[in-house]
C-alpha angles and dihedrals in degrees: 000000000000114000133167127196121211119210147149126257131179116228123171093352093306130104117235134185112239135189115214122197132173120254122177105306096341146043134265116217120201120187111226119213134209116235093254089058094056115090124206120263091243090072090059104036106035094086095050110104123222109255127194109227113213125220089246091057092049091049091051092051092049091049093048095045091055094049118108092235092059094044091053091057098047117084115232120237119258122257092262091059098251116134111236097213103071119159111267093026125129125190119214 
C-alpha cells in the first residue's frame, strides 16, 4: 500500500509544502515546488563544458562501480523502482 502525506514545514523562515512517504523504519521528505520556483535547465547546464571521456576513464569507473566498497555506500532502489535519493529529499 503506497501512501504519501502532504504537509507544511517551515525552513529558513519560509513555509514549504512537503510530501512525506514511508521508507523502511523512517520517512522520506520531498520538498514540492511551485512552478515559479523552478528554474530552467539552461541556468544550471550552460556553464558545463563538453569533456571527452577516454576509454581509460570509463574502464576505471566501471571497475570502481563494481567494487564492494562502492556498492556498500550506494543505497539500493525500492521495490517499486523509484530511487530513494532524489534531489531535495531528506530521510528522517
